[in-house]
VOGU-3710 file (C-alpha; in Angstrom, 3 decimals, decimal comma):
1> xxxxxxxxxx> -16,279/14,840/-25,866  -12,985/13,728/-24,274  -12,781/10,099/-23,267  -12,875/9,533/-19,496  -9,824/8,348/-17,577  -11,810/5,281/-16,563  -13,754/4,047/-19,580  -16,209/2,362/-17,233  -17,303/5,866/-16,172  -18,308/6,628/-19,782
11> xxxxxxxxxx> -20,294/3,419/-19,956  -22,080/3,954/-16,632  -23,143/7,462/-17,683  -24,354/6,162/-21,041  -26,401/3,383/-19,434  -28,026/5,727/-16,924  -28,975/8,069/-19,773  -30,290/5,082/-21,770  -32,387/3,911/-18,804  -34,028/7,337/-18,622
21> xxxxxxxxxx> -34,577/7,445/-22,404  -36,106/3,946/-22,352  -38,627/4,960/-19,698  -37,094/2,809/-16,960  -36,815/3,947/-13,356  -33,309/5,409/-13,756  -33,087/6,254/-10,045  -33,514/2,578/-9,157  -31,095/1,308/-11,800  -27,411/0,758/-10,996
31> xxxxxxxxxx> -25,348/-0,248/-14,070  -22,737/-2,170/-12,021  -20,038/-1,921/-14,709  -17,028/-4,190/-14,190  -13,994/-5,345/-16,111  -15,106/-8,182/-18,370  -13,623/-11,484/-19,413  -11,540/-10,451/-22,481  -13,399/-13,026/-24,589  -16,593/-10,993/-24,230
41> xxxxxxxxxx> -15,314/-7,426/-24,282  -13,631/-4,874/-22,081  -16,472/-4,094/-19,672  -19,648/-5,819/-18,602  -22,747/-4,190/-17,087  -24,320/-6,607/-14,603  -26,949/-4,312/-13,095  -29,806/-5,356/-15,376  -30,379/-8,657/-13,565  -30,865/-7,098/-10,122
51> xxxxxxxxxx> -33,042/-4,313/-11,566  -35,250/-6,709/-13,550  -35,708/-9,006/-10,543  -36,750/-6,085/-8,355  -39,141/-4,752/-11,023  -40,441/-8,278/-11,885  -39,423/-7,899/-15,538  -37,599/-10,120/-18,010  -33,890/-9,211/-17,730  -33,117/-9,958/-21,384
61> xxxxxxxxxx> -35,966/-7,684/-22,483  -34,722/-4,914/-20,168  -31,207/-5,275/-21,594  -32,565/-5,009/-25,149  -34,463/-1,818/-24,238  -31,349/-0,289/-22,739  -29,111/-1,183/-25,676  -31,667/0,230/-28,145  -31,682/3,526/-26,186  -27,881/3,968/-26,007
71> xxxxxxxxxx> -26,821/7,251/-27,617  -25,001/7,283/-31,001  -21,716/8,618/-29,568  -21,400/5,650/-27,230  -22,224/3,270/-30,089  -19,382/4,819/-32,098  -16,967/4,309/-29,210  -17,952/0,790/-28,147  -19,189/-2,404/-29,734  -22,220/-3,311/-27,611
81> xxxxxxxxxx> -23,684/-6,802/-27,241  -25,988/-8,737/-24,922  -24,970/-12,055/-23,415  -26,839/-14,662/-21,400  -29,894/-13,542/-19,450  -29,074/-9,811/-19,663  -25,385/-8,989/-19,324  -24,400/-6,059/-21,538  -20,859/-6,204/-22,919  -18,839/-3,255/-24,201
91> xxxxxxxxxx> -15,671/-3,538/-26,303  -13,797/-0,286/-26,891  -13,322/0,490/-30,563  -9,703/0,924/-31,759  -10,401/4,646/-32,274  -11,500/4,919/-28,625  -8,323/3,212/-27,483  -6,213/5,620/-29,542  -8,118/8,556/-28,042  -7,345/7,266/-24,525
101> xxxxxxxxxx> -3,662/6,783/-25,378  -3,448/10,330/-26,705  -5,255/11,847/-23,709  -3,372/10,152/-20,864  0,226/10,328/-21,933  2,168/11,357/-18,818  2,330/10,542/-15,125  0,758/13,912/-14,330  -1,988/13,205/-16,860  -2,665/9,820/-15,312
111> xxxxxxxxxx> -2,721/11,381/-11,851  -5,072/14,142/-12,979  -7,433/11,482/-14,311  -7,270/9,489/-11,068  -7,570/12,457/-8,705  -11,376/12,525/-8,630  -11,555/9,419/-6,433  -10,373/10,964/-3,144  -10,211/14,663/-3,970  -10,673/16,870/-0,916
121> xxxxxxxxxx> -10,195/14,013/1,562  -7,518/13,784/4,249  -6,207/10,347/5,154  -3,840/9,517/8,008  -1,818/6,359/7,415  -0,153/4,805/10,482  2,510/2,297/9,500  5,884/0,784/10,396  5,694/1,836/14,104  8,780/0,082/15,509
131> xxxxxxxxxx> 9,771/0,230/19,180  12,559/2,686/19,968  15,865/1,417/21,350  15,409/-1,774/19,328  16,588/-2,931/15,920  14,080/-3,064/13,098  13,791/-6,704/12,044  12,211/-8,650/9,206  8,845/-8,502/10,999  8,781/-4,741/10,364
141> xxxxxxxxxx> 9,151/-5,144/6,598  5,543/-5,734/5,608  4,032/-2,830/7,548  6,618/-0,458/6,082  6,323/-1,386/2,403  2,541/-1,994/2,400  1,926/1,257/4,292  4,074/3,298/1,908  2,338/1,808/-1,144  -1,074/2,639/0,344
151> xxxxxxxxxx> 0,076/6,229/0,978  1,163/6,591/-2,636  -2,035/5,063/-4,006  -4,238/7,358/-1,929  -2,197/10,462/-2,781  -2,224/9,615/-6,510  -6,009/9,268/-6,304  -6,390/12,796/-4,936  -6,182/12,457/-1,148  -4,096/14,590/1,156
161> xxxxxxxxxx> -2,066/11,899/2,913  -0,464/12,312/6,334  2,169/9,665/7,065  2,421/8,989/10,810  4,990/6,655/12,381  3,373/5,774/15,722  6,564/4,777/17,537  6,554/2,505/20,570  8,549/4,984/22,635  6,961/4,757/26,083
171> xxxxxxxxxx> 6,461/1,988/28,605  7,922/-0,250/31,279  10,937/-1,334/29,219  12,507/2,103/29,641  12,906/1,623/33,400  15,076/-1,443/32,798  16,934/0,255/29,962  17,785/3,297/32,091  18,822/0,969/34,929  21,179/-0,852/32,574
181> xxxxxxxxxx> 22,434/2,311/30,907  23,513/3,911/34,175  25,569/0,848/35,100  27,055/-0,649/31,937  26,924/1,878/29,075  29,879/1,745/26,679  30,363/5,252/25,160  32,396/3,935/22,198  29,791/1,278/21,351  27,028/3,851/21,752
191> xxxxxxxxxx> 28,764/6,088/19,237  29,460/3,271/16,741  26,100/1,444/16,772  23,696/3,031/19,271  20,788/0,616/18,744  22,994/-2,446/19,132  24,347/-0,982/22,397  20,879/-0,032/23,692  19,624/-3,549/23,022  22,629/-4,954/24,923
201> xxxxxxxxxx> 21,938/-2,631/27,857  18,258/-3,565/27,944  19,153/-7,267/28,015  21,576/-6,649/30,875  18,979/-4,556/32,707  16,300/-7,187/32,190  18,535/-10,048/33,335  19,596/-8,087/36,431  16,034/-7,361/37,578  14,220/-10,652/38,212
211> xxxxxxxxxx> 10,716/-10,590/39,623  10,693/-9,785/43,339  14,240/-8,437/43,422  15,389/-5,140/44,902  16,969/-4,357/41,508  13,546/-4,624/39,838  12,188/-2,067/42,284  15,097/0,229/41,375  14,250/-0,156/37,691  10,615/0,667/38,428
221> xxxxxxxxxx> 11,693/3,787/40,259  13,738/4,830/37,223  10,531/4,567/35,174  8,562/6,552/37,771  11,230/9,260/37,649  11,007/9,338/33,848  7,221/9,584/33,878  7,416/12,317/36,528  9,690/14,448/34,344  13,026/13,838/36,079
231> xxxxxxxxxx> 15,551/15,883/34,010  18,282/13,221/33,944  15,999/10,347/32,911  14,081/12,521/30,472  17,392/13,494/28,826  18,372/9,816/28,538  14,963/8,952/27,054  15,401/11,711/24,439  18,874/10,351/23,672  17,441/6,853/23,128
241> xxxxxxxxxx> 14,619/8,186/20,922  16,849/10,384/18,765  19,388/7,591/18,228  16,577/5,218/17,306  15,033/7,605/14,806  18,375/8,152/13,075  18,798/4,388/12,723  15,217/3,970/11,487  15,631/6,755/8,936  18,619/4,975/7,398
251> xxxxxxxxxx> 16,379/1,972/6,731  13,499/4,114/5,485  15,802/5,970/3,086  16,874/2,684/1,506  13,212/1,706/1,072  12,201/5,110/-0,325  9,937/5,796/2,654  9,376/9,106/4,399  7,128/10,226/7,259  5,423/13,514/8,043
261> xxxxxxxxxx> 5,212/12,791/11,771  6,750/10,533/14,406  3,976/10,840/16,985  4,805/7,967/19,295  2,998/6,725/22,375  4,738/9,355/24,529  3,079/12,160/22,567  -0,333/11,116/23,893  0,673/10,765/27,539  -0,908/14,089/28,553
271> xxxxxxxxxx> -4,060/13,401/26,507  -5,211/10,260/28,311  -7,172/11,821/31,178  -9,628/13,319/28,716  -10,220/9,865/27,233  -10,850/8,312/30,669  -13,138/11,168/31,674  -15,305/11,209/28,537  -15,725/7,447/28,297  -16,677/7,282/31,979
281> xxxxxxxxxx> -19,100/10,214/31,830  -20,752/8,785/28,712  -21,020/5,390/30,456  -19,257/3,712/27,558  -16,498/2,531/29,905  -17,051/0,985/33,330  -14,990/-0,337/36,205  -14,352/-4,074/36,327  -11,962/-5,630/38,850  -10,428/-2,204/39,403
291> xxxxxxxxxx> -9,754/-1,557/35,706  -11,617/0,804/33,370  -12,962/-1,308/30,495  -15,443/-1,316/27,625  -17,556/-4,414/27,034  -18,907/-4,900/23,524  -21,784/-7,197/24,357  -23,027/-7,131/20,738  -19,926/-9,152/19,743  -20,110/-12,536/21,516
301> xxxxxxxxxx> -16,371/-13,055/22,023  -16,001/-9,586/23,590  -19,143/-9,870/25,733  -19,118/-9,898/29,516  -21,116/-13,120/29,212  -18,432/-14,921/27,209  -16,789/-17,967/28,783  -13,562/-15,944/28,995  -14,576/-12,261/28,932  -12,212/-10,132/26,873
311> xxxxxxxxxx> -13,113/-6,474/27,464  -11,262/-3,515/25,952  -9,004/-2,317/28,774  -8,934/1,471/28,685  -6,977/1,791/31,951  -5,309/-0,960/33,967  -6,237/-1,782/37,549  -3,044/-0,155/38,843  -3,943/3,078/37,038  -1,405/2,600/34,246
321> xxxxxxxxxx> -2,232/3,211/30,607  -1,830/0,650/27,833  -2,170/0,332/24,081  -5,935/0,862/24,280  -5,572/4,149/26,173  -2,999/5,531/23,738  -4,824/4,332/20,617  -8,070/5,991/21,718  -6,247/9,276/22,285  -4,565/8,853/18,911
331> xxxxxxxxxx> -7,890/8,371/17,099  -9,258/11,517/18,763  -6,173/13,586/17,911  -6,167/12,490/14,272  -9,829/13,396/13,945  -9,624/16,772/15,684  -6,128/17,968/14,710  -5,687/16,467/11,230  -9,421/16,536/10,361  -9,019/13,002/9,030
341> xxxxxxxxxx> -11,669/11,641/6,682  -9,988/8,259/6,798  -7,513/6,508/9,096  -5,486/3,478/8,048  -3,505/1,454/10,595  -1,152/-1,173/9,146  -0,225/-4,053/11,500  -0,048/-7,827/11,395  -3,216/-9,894/11,703  -2,525/-10,854/15,334
351> xxxxxxxxxx> -3,691/-7,401/16,427  -7,086/-7,912/14,787  -9,085/-8,234/18,026  -7,461/-5,138/19,508  -8,319/-2,936/16,544  -11,803/-4,358/16,159  -12,541/-3,350/19,770  -10,759/-0,024/19,305  -12,898/0,882/16,295  -16,101/-0,265/18,022
361> xxxxxxxxxx> -15,222/1,921/21,017  -14,390/4,924/18,827  -17,679/4,553/16,936  -19,725/4,526/20,165  -17,688/7,381/21,655  -17,890/9,657/18,611  -21,593/8,943/18,098  -22,309/9,852/21,719  -20,385/13,132/21,442  -21,644/14,052/17,960
371> xxxxxxxxxx> -18,141/13,944/16,470  -17,698/13,149/12,802  -16,477/9,581/12,440  -13,680/9,035/9,895  -13,442/5,815/7,906  -11,477/3,429/10,115  -9,372/0,777/8,368  -7,206/-1,874/9,980  -4,940/-3,155/7,200  -3,649/-6,543/8,290
381> xxxxxxxxxx> -1,007/-8,778/6,790  0,320/-12,294/7,189  3,763/-13,533/8,170  7,010/-13,727/6,204  8,009/-17,393/6,113  11,224/-19,157/5,240  11,310/-21,832/2,548  10,687/-24,389/5,306  7,272/-22,818/5,862  8,213/-21,472/9,281
391> xxxxxxxxxx> 8,775/-17,836/10,353  11,889/-16,458/8,680  14,911/-16,718/11,008  18,691/-16,660/10,889  20,534/-19,985/10,634  20,972/-20,051/14,402  17,282/-19,330/14,973  17,596/-15,619/15,734  15,559/-12,726/14,381  16,821/-11,317/11,080
401> xxxxxxxxxx> 17,641/-7,614/11,284  16,028/-5,625/8,491  19,323/-3,864/7,787  21,058/-7,223/7,278  18,234/-8,441/5,032  18,553/-5,382/2,771  22,352/-5,731/2,714  22,023/-9,334/1,602  19,468/-8,373/-1,052  21,895/-5,894/-2,564
411> xxxxxxxxxx> 24,814/-8,355/-2,440  22,805/-11,136/-4,076  21,522/-8,746/-6,741  25,085/-7,542/-7,366  26,211/-11,117/-8,038  23,409/-11,533/-10,602  24,107/-8,148/-12,225  27,829/-8,884/-12,529  27,156/-12,291/-14,063  24,764/-10,793/-16,642
421> xxxxxxxxxx> 27,167/-7,920/-17,286  29,935/-10,354/-18,216  27,694/-11,713/-20,994  27,273/-8,279/-22,611  29,512/-7,109/-25,474  32,626/-5,570/-23,948  31,870/-2,111/-25,350  28,407/-2,166/-23,779  29,343/-3,365/-20,287  28,576/-1,419/-17,128
431> xxxxxxxxxx> 31,295/-0,100/-14,836  31,530/-1,625/-11,361  29,873/1,475/-9,877  27,014/1,172/-12,394  26,647/-2,504/-11,459  26,388/-1,546/-7,781  23,843/1,171/-8,536  21,693/-1,250/-10,531  22,041/-3,870/-7,774  20,771/-1,409/-5,157
441> xxxxxxxxxx> 17,602/-0,757/-7,151  17,076/-4,404/-8,087  17,930/-5,819/-4,656  15,760/-3,465/-2,596  12,994/-3,518/-5,213  12,977/-7,320/-5,195  12,403/-7,407/-1,439  9,652/-4,789/-1,689  7,887/-6,362/-4,644  8,071/-9,912/-3,268
451> xxxxxxxxxx> 5,900/-8,577/-0,451  3,634/-6,260/-2,459  2,872/-8,790/-5,192  1,195/-11,033/-2,595  -2,292/-10,660/-1,211  -1,379/-8,954/2,065  -3,775/-11,151/4,055  -1,698/-14,234/3,256  1,600/-15,481/4,601  4,267/-15,662/1,920
461> xxxxxxxxxx> 7,433/-17,660/1,364  10,598/-15,572/1,242  12,742/-17,099/-1,530  15,872/-15,326/-2,768  15,955/-17,340/-6,000  12,351/-16,554/-6,846  12,397/-12,857/-5,982  15,631/-12,189/-7,947  14,514/-14,167/-10,999  14,110/-12,437/-14,358
471> xxxxxxxxxx> 11,095/-14,661/-15,001  7,669/-14,581/-13,386  5,937/-11,897/-11,355  9,093/-10,371/-9,865  10,708/-6,962/-9,581  13,619/-7,884/-11,905  11,141/-8,955/-14,618  9,220/-5,682/-14,390  12,326/-3,524/-14,065  13,789/-5,269/-17,107
481> xxxxxxxxxx> 10,592/-4,554/-19,072  11,058/-0,841/-18,294  14,740/-0,890/-19,275  13,929/-2,855/-22,437  11,456/-0,225/-23,651  13,916/2,557/-22,912  16,465/0,613/-24,953  14,054/0,565/-27,923  13,915/4,353/-27,891  17,647/4,720/-27,337
491> xxxxxxxxxx> 18,780/2,244/-30,011  16,114/3,312/-32,487  16,956/7,006/-32,160  13,313/7,681/-31,297  13,976/10,559/-28,916  12,612/11,085/-25,427  9,800/8,575/-24,692  8,015/11,220/-22,606  7,667/13,521/-25,658  5,296/11,719/-27,998
501> xxxxxxxxxx> 3,480/14,664/-29,576  4,725/13,861/-33,092  3,826/10,171/-32,757  0,349/11,027/-31,420  -0,389/13,176/-34,486  0,635/10,498/-36,977  -0,573/7,370/-35,180  -3,571/5,438/-36,458  -5,760/3,256/-34,209  -4,296/-0,098/-33,109
511> xxxxxxxxxx> -4,885/-2,707/-35,773  -3,125/-6,029/-35,155  -4,365/-8,430/-32,454  -1,327/-7,776/-30,254  -1,552/-4,001/-30,719  -5,207/-4,093/-29,684  -4,539/-6,380/-26,705  -1,797/-4,055/-25,427  -3,909/-0,911/-25,952  -6,838/-2,511/-24,116
521> xxxxxxxxxx> -4,608/-3,469/-21,197  -3,215/0,076/-20,986  -6,737/1,514/-20,856  -7,474/-0,829/-17,902  -4,854/0,890/-15,705  -7,557/3,041/-14,019  -9,481/-0,081/-13,021  -6,427/-1,695/-11,443  -5,561/1,548/-9,665  -9,097/2,015/-8,342
531> xxxxxxxxxx> -9,305/-1,606/-7,156  -5,930/-1,475/-5,361  -6,807/1,846/-3,705  -10,387/1,116/-2,665  -9,455/-2,248/-1,144  -6,085/-1,023/0,223  -4,518/-4,066/-1,434  -1,481/-3,101/-3,542  -1,145/-6,585/-5,056  -3,988/-5,819/-7,476
541> xxxxxxxxxx> -1,777/-3,175/-9,070  1,202/-5,550/-9,060  -0,819/-8,225/-10,884  -1,918/-5,676/-13,479  1,682/-4,515/-14,104  2,840/-8,104/-14,537  0,051/-8,763/-17,057  0,840/-5,498/-18,859  4,515/-6,480/-19,173  3,387/-9,839/-20,587
551> xxxxxxxxxx> 1,096/-8,174/-23,134  3,929/-5,854/-24,159  6,241/-8,831/-24,644  3,628/-10,481/-26,883  3,231/-7,268/-28,879  6,981/-6,697/-29,246  7,617/-10,275/-30,381  4,815/-10,125/-32,963  4,973/-6,553/-34,285  8,181/-4,880/-35,380
561> xxxxxxxxxx> 8,311/-1,308/-34,060  10,741/0,337/-36,494  8,886/-0,077/-39,806  8,761/2,061/-42,942  5,074/3,011/-42,858  4,862/6,300/-40,843  1,394/5,687/-39,356  2,158/2,081/-38,405  5,491/3,095/-36,925  3,892/5,970/-34,992
571> xxxxxxxxxx> 1,202/3,851/-33,347  3,725/1,194/-32,303  6,121/3,763/-30,889  3,160/5,341/-29,074  2,236/1,961/-27,580  5,823/1,519/-26,383  5,867/4,987/-24,806  2,532/4,506/-23,040  3,533/1,080/-21,742  6,716/2,583/-20,336
581> xxxxxxxxxx> 4,744/5,398/-18,708  2,200/3,107/-17,056  4,830/0,585/-15,916  6,992/3,291/-14,349  4,017/5,053/-12,785  2,708/1,794/-11,335  6,076/0,712/-9,964  6,618/4,127/-8,392  3,190/3,853/-6,760  4,329/0,573/-5,219
591> xxxxxxxx> 7,424/2,324/-3,874  9,972/0,865/-6,322  12,622/2,843/-8,149  13,130/2,142/-11,864  16,185/2,016/-14,127  17,193/3,569/-17,448  19,417/0,590/-18,287  19,697/-2,903/-16,889
//
């Protein structure tokens, strides 16, 4: 029987079979297998305690019955022991670890093993979502890199993933922008840097239209004309949107991000009346002070009886739509058109109340209409802070453009790469173009990983020195680990690390403490992947990769790879190849590119 991708799956199946063989109520027993403290084994089954309490039995006695009933094949694969009041520990035998290493030896093999988790499901992931006619700034970084990592994790685990960039491309700001464009547009500036020019024109339009002025009324009329389909204003709006998307795509290309759709707010403009009609007819929404709103009285802070009522405003008192209107139409479209089983929206934590009310409204609406409700996930994240603990700003207090941040990352990385290159033997130095190529990967990857290595719910300190360091949980450290393993194969004349068939045949099970520790960590990749995907928290995978690189370093320092004994040499080369494969696969899932040499 082939070992499972996730060894915990083997153990769960064995325990359920043992419960049946021991005469326990197998239907009521949940093994609850988790990764164990390494001092006790690889996996720990915690389900005995809850089962014994429910059945009014002694948990230790139940554990002993289960262990006695475990089938011989499982006993050959795992050392089984009981700890404390009834925890059952499993340590994979070296032969089991070798079997896993032989079975899952490529990225496609790893993906095939992981694909059962979300197979047949369709997930729509809504991330980045900048406003058109504006520069992307540092505040857009987290949504973009976290969203892309989540897409990759879900797709690797078997889901069909639809990437949707829900652009802010509709609203009152376009009246002022059109007003400014018609008066002060600079064709040369528009050609050279369209977003910079559009931002300048919006500022001019905004400054020229103070509240109560005749100019403000003109700007409002420009918006009315746009919303009524005026050909001239509609053509300008398309010009703004197309220029914005080209600028955004340049940033996304540098980050390795792509989208399937750019369905902005404007796309849903003709779909809002249906939302208003259904919510009104179903009596989910009601009029309050002229607006159409939904009160969620079951949540005290959203209740009509709250000290400061905060209803979900489906339509404003003046008849205009807002974020709530568009987001409701978006949820409906994604469910009906994309047949979404899950929807993920990635925004900062400040939008928490909005999405909580949105999801509550969607649940009531879909239940009332009999529609299938997809899993709704609001993935929030904290702020990017400077080393002073305050929101990251330029020296003069302005907002940092994302393009400028990425440029600086590459320049700083280039300085580090050139300094390290000068220390190499002259015959082994990189050309200037190679240094720049390495710096692009390291610089951009450092910015991405500094974000993804953090728990997304927390703020994090943006530190150039820390993120570009070759020590600690950083992109350069992990990228260097990849390049170092490739160097072992290159310098040792070991061939292509992706072709390990000859090493697999000759290899014996891991034997030394560091070989076993590395093999055990490799076999835990499925657990890290499953945890990161199920919680939509990429940092769990980042932590695992950092620990794996540390275990490899311990192995490499203790156990010479190129030795005379064929079997010993084969198993160590195999461990190197599998570490390389898992590190590269994991980094690619986080959205980072990797390097052959560094």
